ZAMARGU-4260 file (C-alpha; in steps of 0.2 Angstrom, whole numbers, plus 5000, padded with zeros to 4 digits):
<rodrens>
0) 4942/5004/5120 | 4924/5002/5114 | 4920/4984/5109 | 4902/4980/5103 | 4894/4964/5104
5) 4901/4960/5121 | 4885/4951/5128 | 4874/4937/5122 | 4859/4943/5132 | 4843/4948/5122
10) 4846/4966/5127 | 4864/4965/5120 | 4858/4957/5104 | 4846/4972/5102 | 4860/4984/5104
15) 4870/4974/5091 | 4856/4974/5079 | 4853/4993/5080 | 4836/5002/5080 | 4830/4994/5063
20) 4835/4977/5068 | 4827/4979/5085 | 4810/4984/5077 | 4811/4969/5065 | 4817/4956/5076
25) 4814/4959/5095 | 4799/4948/5096 | 4808/4934/5087 | 4823/4936/5098 | 4813/4935/5114
30) 4807/4918/5108 | 4825/4912/5105 | 4831/4897/5113 | 4849/4900/5110 | 4861/4914/5104
35) 4878/4911/5097 | 4892/4923/5093 | 4904/4919/5079 | 4921/4928/5079 | 4930/4925/5062
40) 4945/4929/5051 | 4950/4923/5034 | 4964/4925/5021 | 4977/4933/5032 | 4991/4926/5021
45) 5004/4926/5035 | 5001/4945/5039 | 5004/4941/5057 | 5008/4959/5062 | 4998/4975/5060
50) 5003/4987/5047 | 5001/5006/5042 | 4985/5009/5033 | 4977/5025/5026 | 4958/5027/5032
55) 4946/5042/5031 | 4942/5046/5049 | 4930/5059/5053 | 4931/5066/5035 | 4950/5067/5035
60) 4964/5056/5029 | 4972/5047/5043 | 4986/5034/5043 | 4985/5022/5058 | 4991/5005/5063
65) 4978/4992/5057 | 4975/4974/5062 | 4987/4961/5066 | 4984/4945/5076 | 4990/4953/5093
70) 4976/4966/5091 | 4963/4953/5085 | 4968/4942/5100 | 4964/4956/5112 | 4947/4958/5103
75) 4944/4939/5105 | 4949/4939/5123 | 4937/4954/5127 | 4922/4947/5117 | 4923/4929/5120
80) 4909/4921/5131 | 4903/4903/5134 | 4892/4906/5118 | 4906/4911/5106 | 4914/4901/5092
85) 4931/4907/5085 | 4933/4902/5067 | 4946/4904/5053 | 4943/4901/5035 | 4961/4898/5031
90) 4975/4904/5019 | 4993/4905/5023 | 5008/4912/5013 | 5012/4929/5007 | 5025/4937/5018
95) 5042/4934/5025 | 5034/4926/5040 | 5029/4911/5028 | 5045/4912/5018 | 5056/4910/5034
100) 5045/4899/5045 | 5033/4890/5033 | 5017/4892/5043 | 5024/4887/5060 | 5023/4905/5067
105) 5005/4906/5060 | 5000/4890/5069 | 5008/4895/5085 | 4997/4911/5085 | 4981/4901/5081
110) 4985/4889/5095 | 4986/4904/5107 | 4970/4911/5100 | 4961/4894/5104 | 4952/4893/5088
115) 4936/4882/5088 | 4939/4877/5070 | 4951/4881/5055 | 4947/4877/5037 | 4962/4874/5026
120) 4964/4885/5010 | 4972/4881/4994 | 4988/4890/4999 | 4991/4878/5013 | 4997/4866/5000
125) 5010/4878/4993 | 5025/4870/5001 | 5018/4852/4998 | 5009/4839/5009 | 5023/4835/5020
130) 5024/4853/5027 | 5005/4854/5029 | 5005/4837/5039 | 5018/4845/5051 | 5006/4860/5053
135) 4991/4849/5056 | 5000/4839/5069 | 5006/4855/5078 | 4988/4862/5079 | 4979/4861/5096
140) 4962/4865/5087 | 4952/4856/5074 | 4957/4857/5056 | 4944/4854/5043 | 4945/4848/5025
145) 4928/4841/5022 | 4932/4837/5003 | 4950/4833/5005 | 4955/4814/5005 | 4973/4810/5006
150) 4977/4792/5000 | 4990/4781/5008 | 5003/4788/4996 | 5002/4806/5003 | 5011/4812/5019
155) 4993/4819/5024 | 4986/4801/5025 | 4981/4798/5043 | 4982/4817/5048 | 4969/4823/5059
160) 4960/4832/5045 | 4942/4832/5049 | 4926/4833/5037 | 4916/4841/5051 | 4915/4843/5069
165) 4901/4845/5082 | 4904/4859/5095 | 4893/4858/5111 | 4890/4876/5116 | 4880/4879/5132
170) 4872/4862/5129 | 4868/4865/5111 | 4876/4855/5097 | 4883/4865/5082 | 4889/4856/5067
175) 4903/4864/5057 | 4907/4858/5040 | 4923/4862/5031 | 4925/4864/5012 | 4938/4871/5000
180) 4938/4875/4981 | 4945/4860/4972 | 4950/4867/4955 | 4960/4881/4962 | 4969/4870/4974
185) 4973/4857/4961 | 4978/4870/4948 | 4987/4883/4959 | 4996/4874/4973 | 5009/4860/4975
190) 4996/4847/4980 | 5000/4830/4972 | 4988/4817/4964 | 4990/4807/4981 | 4977/4819/4988
195) 4960/4816/4981 | 4945/4828/4981 | 4926/4826/4981 | 4914/4839/4973 | 4911/4854/4984
200) 4892/4855/4985 | 4889/4836/4985 | 4902/4834/5000 | 4893/4848/5010 | 4876/4840/5007
205) 4883/4823/5013 | 4890/4830/5028 | 4874/4839/5033 | 4864/4823/5031 | 4876/4815/5043
210) 4875/4829/5055 | 4856/4829/5054 | 4856/4810/5057 | 4865/4814/5074 | 4852/4826/5079
215) 4862/4842/5075 | 4850/4855/5069 | 4862/4871/5069 | 4874/4870/5055 | 4889/4881/5050
220) 4899/4879/5034 | 4917/4885/5036 | 4921/4888/5018 | 4936/4892/5007 | 4926/4893/4991
225) 4924/4911/4988 | 4910/4924/4990 | 4901/4919/4973 | 4902/4901/4976 | 4896/4903/4994
230) 4880/4911/4988 | 4878/4896/4975 | 4881/4884/4989 | 4868/4892/5000 | 4855/4892/4986
235) 4858/4874/4981 | 4861/4864/4997 | 4848/4864/5010 | 4851/4863/5029 | 4864/4877/5030
240) 4861/4891/5043 | 4877/4901/5041 | 4892/4901/5029 | 4908/4909/5036 | 4918/4911/5020
245) 4935/4915/5013 | 4947/4915/4998 | 4940/4930/4989 | 4944/4943/5002 | 4927/4952/5003
250) 4924/4967/5014 | 4906/4966/5018 | 4896/4979/5028 | 4878/4984/5032 | 4882/4998/5044
255) 4886/5011/5031 | 4902/5015/5040 | 4915/5005/5030 | 4912/5016/5014 | 4914/5032/5025
260) 4932/5025/5030 | 4937/5026/5011 | 4935/5007/5009 | 4926/4998/4995 | 4912/4987/5001
265) 4909/4971/4991 | 4892/4966/4999 | 4881/4965/5014 | 4886/4959/5031 | 4879/4946/5032
270) 4874/4942/5014 | 4857/4933/5014 | 4853/4920/5001 | 4837/4909/5001 | 4841/4891/5001
275) 4831/4878/4990 | 4820/4874/5005 | 4816/4892/5007 | 4826/4895/5023 | 4838/4910/5023
280) 4857/4907/5024 | 4868/4920/5031 | 4885/4922/5023 | 4900/4932/5031 | 4918/4936/5027
285) 4930/4946/5036 | 4941/4955/5022 | 4959/4950/5022 | 4977/4951/5029 | 4972/4951/5047
290) 4965/4969/5045 | 4949/4965/5055 | 4938/4952/5063 | 4920/4948/5059 | 4907/4947/5072
295) 4891/4938/5068 | 4877/4936/5082 | 4865/4922/5077 | 4848/4919/5087 | 4840/4901/5085
300) 4823/4895/5090 | 4821/4879/5099 | 4820/4869/5082 | 4837/4876/5076 | 4829/4889/5064
305) 4838/4905/5063 | 4828/4920/5070 | 4840/4933/5066 | 4859/4935/5061 | 4867/4952/5062
310) 4884/4960/5064 | 4899/4968/5056 | 4917/4968/5054 | 4928/4976/5067 | 4944/4985/5062
315) 4956/4986/5077 | 4967/5002/5076 | 4980/5010/5086 | 4990/5026/5085 | 5000/5036/5082
320) 4987/5044/5071 | 4996/5054/5057 | 4992/5064/5041 | 5002/5069/5026 | 5009/5087/5027
325) 5014/5099/5013 | 5031/5091/5014 | 5024/5074/5009 | 5029/5067/5025 | 5017/5060/5038
330) 5016/5069/5055 | 5006/5065/5070 | 4990/5074/5072 | 4989/5089/5084 | 4980/5087/5101
335) 4963/5093/5094 | 4963/5083/5079 | 4968/5068/5089 | 4954/5070/5101 | 4942/5071/5086
340) 4948/5055/5079 | 4947/5046/5095 | 4929/5053/5098 | 4924/5046/5080 | 4931/5029/5084
345) 4922/5029/5101 | 4906/5031/5092 | 4910/5019/5078 | 4903/5001/5077 | 4917/4996/5065
350) 4933/5004/5072 | 4940/5001/5089 | 4956/5007/5097 | 4964/4990/5103 | 4980/4987/5112
355) 4990/4972/5106 | 4989/4956/5116 | 5004/4954/5127 | 5004/4935/5125 | 5003/4935/5106
360) 5016/4949/5105 | 5028/4939/5116 | 5025/4924/5106 | 5029/4933/5089 | 5044/4942/5097
365) 5057/4929/5092 | 5050/4927/5075 | 5050/4945/5072 | 5067/4948/5078 | 5074/4934/5067
370) 5064/4942/5053 | 5071/4959/5056 | 5089/4952/5056 | 5085/4942/5040 | 5081/4959/5031
375) 5099/4964/5033 | 5107/4948/5029 | 5116/4945/5012 | 5106/4932/5002 | 5116/4932/4987
380) 5128/4941/4976 | 5127/4951/4959 | 5141/4946/4948 | 5141/4963/4939 | 5131/4978/4938
385) 5117/4975/4926 | 5108/4987/4913 | 5093/4997/4919 | 5086/5006/4904 | 5067/5006/4905
390) 5065/5008/4886 | 5079/4998/4877 | 5091/5006/4865 | 5093/4999/4847 | 5104/4983/4846
395) 5105/4969/4833 | 5103/4951/4836 | 5120/4944/4842 | 5125/4961/4850 | 5124/4964/4869
400) 5106/4967/4873 | 5100/4983/4881 | 5085/4987/4892 | 5081/4982/4910 | 5090/4967/4915
405) 5082/4969/4932 | 5064/4968/4925 | 5069/4952/4916 | 5076/4944/4932 | 5061/4949/4942
410) 5050/4941/4929 | 5061/4925/4930 | 5059/4925/4949 | 5040/4924/4947 | 5041/4908/4936
415) 5052/4900/4949 | 5040/4904/4963 | 5025/4898/4952 | 5029/4882/4944 | 5012/4881/4936
420) 5014/4897/4926 | 5021/4896/4908 | 5028/4913/4905 | 5030/4929/4915 | 5029/4948/4911
425) 5035/4962/4921 | 5034/4981/4918 | 5051/4990/4919 | 5044/5004/4930 | 5039/4991/4943
430) 5057/4988/4947 | 5064/5004/4956 | 5083/5000/4957 | 5096/4991/4947 | 5106/4976/4952
435) 5123/4983/4957 | 5138/4972/4958 | 5142/4965/4975 | 5131/4958/4990 | 5112/4957/4988
440) 5101/4958/5004 | 5083/4956/5008 | 5082/4975/5011 | 5089/4977/4993 | 5075/4966/4987
445) 5062/4977/4995 | 5071/4993/4989 | 5070/4986/4971 | 5051/4981/4973 | 5044/4993/4986
450) 5026/4993/4981 | 5012/4984/4989 | 5009/4973/4973 | 5007/4955/4974 | 5010/4940/4962
455) 4996/4936/4951 | 4992/4925/4935 | 4981/4928/4920 | 4977/4914/4908 | 4978/4921/4890
460) 4979/4914/4872 | 4995/4916/4863 | 4986/4930/4853 | 4982/4939/4869 | 5000/4937/4875
465) 5006/4946/4860 | 4992/4959/4862 | 4998/4963/4880 | 5016/4966/4874 | 5009/4977/4860
470) 4998/4987/4873 | 5013/4989/4885 | 5025/4994/4871 | 5013/5007/4864 | 5009/5014/4881
475) 5028/5016/4886 | 5032/5024/4869 | 5018/5036/4867 | 5011/5041/4884 | 5026/5047/4893
480) 5025/5032/4905 | 5041/5024/4901 | 5039/5011/4915 | 5026/5002/4905 | 5039/4994/4894
485) 5037/4975/4895 | 5051/4962/4899 | 5048/4944/4901 | 5054/4926/4906 | 5052/4911/4895
490) 5046/4923/4881 | 5057/4933/4869 | 5053/4944/4854 | 5060/4957/4842 | 5055/4975/4845
495) 5052/4989/4831 | 5049/5005/4841 | 5046/5015/4825 | 5032/5004/4819 | 5013/5008/4823
500) 5004/4999/4837 | 5001/4981/4832 | 5017/4979/4823 | 5030/4983/4836 | 5032/4966/4843
505) 5038/4953/4831 | 5044/4935/4830 | 5037/4930/4848 | 5044/4914/4855 | 5040/4904/4870
510) 5052/4893/4880 | 5044/4876/4886 | 5047/4874/4904 | 5049/4855/4903 | 5061/4853/4888
515) 5069/4870/4888 | 5066/4872/4869 | 5061/4888/4861 | 5047/4888/4848 | 5035/4901/4840
520) 5021/4906/4851 | 5005/4897/4847 | 4992/4910/4845 | 4977/4898/4849 | 4985/4890/4864
525) 4982/4895/4882 | 4997/4901/4892 | 4997/4905/4911 | 5005/4922/4913 | 5013/4927/4929
530) 5014/4946/4932 | 5012/4958/4946 | 4994/4963/4952 | 4996/4981/4946 | 4998/4976/4927
535) 4986/4961/4929 | 4972/4973/4932 | 4976/4983/4916 | 4986/4997/4924 | 5001/5005/4915
540) 4992/5002/4898 | 4991/4983/4900 | 4973/4984/4893 | 4972/4966/4887 | 4975/4959/4904
545) 4960/4969/4910 | 4949/4964/4895 | 4953/4946/4897 | 4948/4946/4916 | 4932/4956/4912
550) 4927/4943/4899 | 4930/4929/4911 | 4935/4933/4929 | 4941/4915/4932 | 4956/4917/4921
555) 4964/4928/4935 | 4971/4923/4951 | 4980/4934/4964 | 4992/4923/4975 | 4992/4937/4988
560) 5011/4934/4989 | 5020/4950/4993 | 5029/4957/4977 | 5047/4955/4984 | 5045/4937/4991
565) 5048/4928/4974 | 5064/4938/4971 | 5071/4934/4989 | 5067/4915/4986 | 5075/4916/4969
570) 5092/4921/4977 | 5090/4908/4990 | 5084/4893/4980 | 5085/4896/4961 | 5103/4903/4959
575) 5118/4892/4960 | 5127/4898/4977 | 5115/4913/4977 | 5125/4921/4963 | 5115/4932/4950
580) 5124/4928/4933 | 5129/4939/4919 | 5114/4940/4907 | 5112/4926/4894 | 5106/4934/4878
585) 5098/4918/4872 | 5087/4918/4887 | 5084/4937/4888 | 5067/4943/4882 | 5073/4955/4869
590) 5081/4947/4854 | 5084/4964/4845 | 5077/4982/4845 | 5075/4994/4831 | 5072/5012/4832
</rodrens>
């Protein structure tokens, strides 16, 4: 296993920087008083185990096991020195690990990793403040929330939630300030008004002043603001040396290797922004879903000024290495191809063959066993086999509706999972099997929704909502892609399939989530629309979604919750006795359909 950045000596720093970094920074590094290694992760969304992932290795497509905290733990164990900080920028929720264990498995893993600091993200509030308090209490590492202020009315009041910490590393004091994005937390989680928040930049500025008053001259911000806001923070608030970020899942690289692996690079690692006082600030993120770990080596002079900051993300992989054959099945590479892949990885700075940590594997074993048993468990019952036509046949108001009842119920599950959303839209082709009368299991949910989609929201005007429905109907009826046809929850409409685009969706009504009353859609009002990540990005002809996001990216939020999770929790929590009822025509999205 080849692990770069194992030493904190000047010579090792030069190795880490590469030839160009050495030429530019050797003289400064030789004058450095202190060298710090930061190992960091973010936005794992309860992806505790590794997963199959397709990469381009040595110019050929290869499927390998990628990431997971057991492999990341091995990296940390091999690379940690007395001059290392291990940081995590937060974000739970997204897999069955969270659905079943509510973050407890995650925090047991973090305890085992020996984190030096953890910044909570907005999704840490998804199950309310009482659960978050339980997680904070079970942590054996510092948890930051620099701009989070629970009042006495909140279960979080009195929790060991810190604004910042001071870590002493080899006799040097390092200040670590925490901050999260307020608007996103308030609008997209289950946090209550019993928790107050202070402005992000102002809070960081105040904490830096407090640290400087204590004589701390090396300051890291552990941020859950997102990449763009991290850059704004760096430019506006003086005194920051490094920002270790999260929330926006950026894959950063300056080695040139990441793009060669077939992955999209979002910016430089680290991204450098000049602060208001003229000093450079170094910003890093480590992608998402525990796919990798960031490694940032920082050299300081005796006054706490950064002389150099260089590094990259490491993606831990393991075989079997496979490729797709002519039979469309994946087969292990032959001996010669396998040797070429291993040789490529040996020479890579960003890939490393890593064996999982026995400690973390053993820790997760009872959780993963329970999870696998859960997959086969019955979680509910389907009363009768439900209609599964992608494009509905004609029917009149008052007649039995046609179409995909499955897509309707999937949309309804989105709304139960996201109480802040107003309506939900689901493309019929995104649901791959029908509800059959009888028992319903977790495995059935994953068969029904097998894609790697996630749950997302887009804020649209009523006019745009109608436009989305028109887009989808047109694409399904004219392109041959029948799976685009739209179904919805808390949204109903008449359909005229024979009309031209713009005239097919008629008499659109919205159901109020509080009163349960239906009323004509307000074309000028704003609605939060839940959908899957595929259609949210404009795929399957859902152009208005893409246009709205392009005009204002802030209208879009990806929850990073796996596609099938809302449906599983729908059976568990929303349906009486877990029983999927016979369709109620008054609630169904299609009021009538004409040919």
